[in-house]
C-alpha positions as CSV (number, residue, x, y, z in Angstrom):
1,M,67.8,-87.5,74.8
2,D,71.0,-87.1,73.2
3,T,71.8,-90.4,71.3
4,L,75.1,-89.2,70.0
5,S,76.5,-89.4,73.5
6,Y,76.3,-93.1,73.7
7,K,79.3,-94.4,71.7
8,T,80.4,-98.1,71.6
9,V,84.1,-98.3,72.5
10,S,85.9,-101.0,70.3
11,G,89.0,-102.4,71.6
12,N,92.0,-102.6,69.5
13,K,95.7,-103.9,69.7
14,E,96.9,-100.8,71.2
15,T,94.3,-100.3,73.9
16,A,94.3,-103.9,75.0
17,D,96.0,-104.4,78.4
18,K,98.0,-107.6,77.5
19,K,99.1,-109.7,80.4
20,W,101.3,-112.8,80.7
21,F,99.7,-116.0,82.3
22,I,101.3,-119.2,83.2
23,V,99.5,-122.5,83.1
24,D,100.5,-125.8,84.7
25,A,99.1,-128.6,82.5
26,E,99.9,-131.5,85.0
27,N,97.0,-133.8,85.2
28,Q,94.7,-131.6,83.0
29,T,92.7,-133.2,80.3
30,V,94.1,-131.9,76.9
31,G,90.7,-130.7,75.3
32,R,89.5,-128.8,78.4
33,L,92.9,-127.2,78.9
34,S,93.1,-126.3,75.2
35,S,89.7,-124.7,75.2
36,K,90.3,-122.4,78.2
37,V,93.7,-121.6,76.9
38,A,92.1,-120.4,73.5
39,K,89.6,-118.5,75.3
40,V,92.4,-116.6,77.0
41,L,94.4,-116.1,73.9
42,R,91.3,-114.8,72.1
43,G,90.4,-112.3,75.0
44,K,87.0,-113.5,75.6
45,H,87.5,-113.5,79.3
46,K,87.9,-109.6,79.2
47,T,85.1,-107.1,79.0
48,C,86.9,-105.2,76.1
49,Y,86.6,-108.3,73.9
50,T,86.6,-107.3,70.2
51,P,86.1,-110.1,67.7
52,H,88.4,-108.7,65.0
53,A,91.3,-107.5,67.2
54,D,94.1,-109.3,69.1
55,C,92.9,-108.2,72.7
56,G,93.9,-111.4,74.4
57,D,96.7,-112.3,76.7
58,N,99.9,-114.2,76.3
59,V,99.9,-117.8,77.7
60,I,102.8,-119.9,78.9
61,V,101.8,-123.7,79.3
62,I,104.3,-125.8,81.4
63,N,104.5,-129.5,82.0
64,A,103.0,-130.4,78.7
65,E,104.4,-134.0,79.0
66,K,102.1,-134.6,82.1
67,V,98.8,-134.0,80.4
68,S,96.1,-136.7,80.2
69,F,93.5,-138.0,77.9
70,S,90.1,-139.2,78.8
71,G,89.1,-142.7,77.9
72,T,91.3,-144.6,75.4
73,K,92.3,-141.6,73.3
74,L,95.9,-141.9,74.3
75,E,96.2,-145.1,72.3
76,N,93.4,-144.7,69.6
77,K,93.5,-141.1,68.7
78,E,95.4,-140.4,65.4
79,Y,96.9,-137.3,64.0
80,V,97.0,-137.2,60.3
81,R,99.8,-135.5,58.0
82,Y,99.7,-135.3,54.2
83,S,102.8,-134.5,52.2
84,G,100.7,-133.8,49.0
85,Y,102.4,-136.7,47.2
86,P,100.6,-140.1,46.3
87,G,101.0,-142.3,49.4
88,G,102.2,-139.4,51.4
89,Q,99.6,-139.8,54.1
90,K,101.1,-140.5,57.5
91,F,99.3,-141.3,60.8
92,T,100.7,-140.8,64.3
93,S,99.1,-141.9,67.5
94,A,98.7,-139.5,70.5
95,Q,101.0,-141.7,72.5
96,Q,103.9,-141.4,70.0
97,I,103.6,-137.6,69.9
98,L,103.3,-137.3,73.7
99,K,106.6,-139.4,74.0
100,N,108.5,-137.5,71.3
101,H,107.2,-133.9,71.2
102,P,104.6,-133.3,74.0
103,E,104.3,-129.6,73.4
104,R,102.9,-130.3,69.8
105,L,99.8,-132.0,71.3
106,I,98.8,-128.9,73.1
107,E,99.8,-126.5,70.3
108,K,97.7,-128.6,67.7
109,A,94.8,-128.6,70.0
110,V,94.8,-124.9,70.7
111,K,95.4,-124.0,67.1
112,G,92.4,-125.9,66.0
113,M,90.1,-123.8,68.5
114,L,91.5,-120.4,67.1
115,P,90.0,-118.7,64.0
116,K,91.4,-120.0,60.6
117,N,92.5,-116.6,59.3
118,T,95.3,-114.0,59.9
119,L,94.0,-113.1,63.3
120,G,94.1,-116.7,64.4
121,R,97.7,-117.0,63.3
122,Q,98.6,-113.9,65.2
123,L,96.9,-115.2,68.3
124,F,98.7,-118.5,68.1
125,R,102.1,-116.6,68.3
126,N,101.0,-115.5,71.8
127,L,101.1,-119.2,73.1
128,K,104.3,-120.7,74.5
129,V,104.3,-124.4,75.3
130,Y,107.1,-126.3,77.2
131,A,107.4,-129.8,78.0
132,G,109.1,-129.5,81.3
133,N,108.8,-127.1,84.4
134,E,111.4,-124.7,83.1
135,H,110.7,-121.7,80.8
136,N,112.5,-118.6,79.7
137,H,109.9,-115.9,80.2
138,D,110.7,-114.8,83.8
139,A,111.3,-111.2,82.5
140,Q,107.6,-111.0,81.6
141,Q,106.6,-111.7,85.2
142,P,103.8,-114.2,84.4
143,E,100.9,-114.6,86.7
144,A,99.6,-118.0,87.6
145,L,96.3,-118.8,86.0
146,N,93.9,-121.0,87.7
147,L,91.9,-122.7,85.0
148,D,89.2,-124.1,87.2
149,T,87.9,-120.5,88.1
150,L,87.8,-119.6,84.4
151,K,84.4,-120.4,82.8
């Protein structure tokens, strides 16, 4: 048996067949939506998944202002910022962020589910989130992605 004929093919950025997907976030729970979007960004839904390479797809999320939270998270969940100065710690509720900047809720949730290194920062650039129904990526011809069929 010739063992040299079996070669493991490792995917990379050049060989990855990157597509554009569009996801409607209306009536979706933030955590479940974010975990599935992070999986698509990472490329774990593909057979050519490689942990150290950007083999994932580009994702456009629309209707970010219509997401939902389970339980009382909308009122009780707090996001913390710290400026680095004494007394510079600020708390913001999910309800305030959803009212002022709804796209930041999904961006923060997805970013927390990506690797905390240069690969994760590169993968995060493949995510585009819009508060309304309009987006400016028609030239990329995005396909609709049904998150219910994605495991």
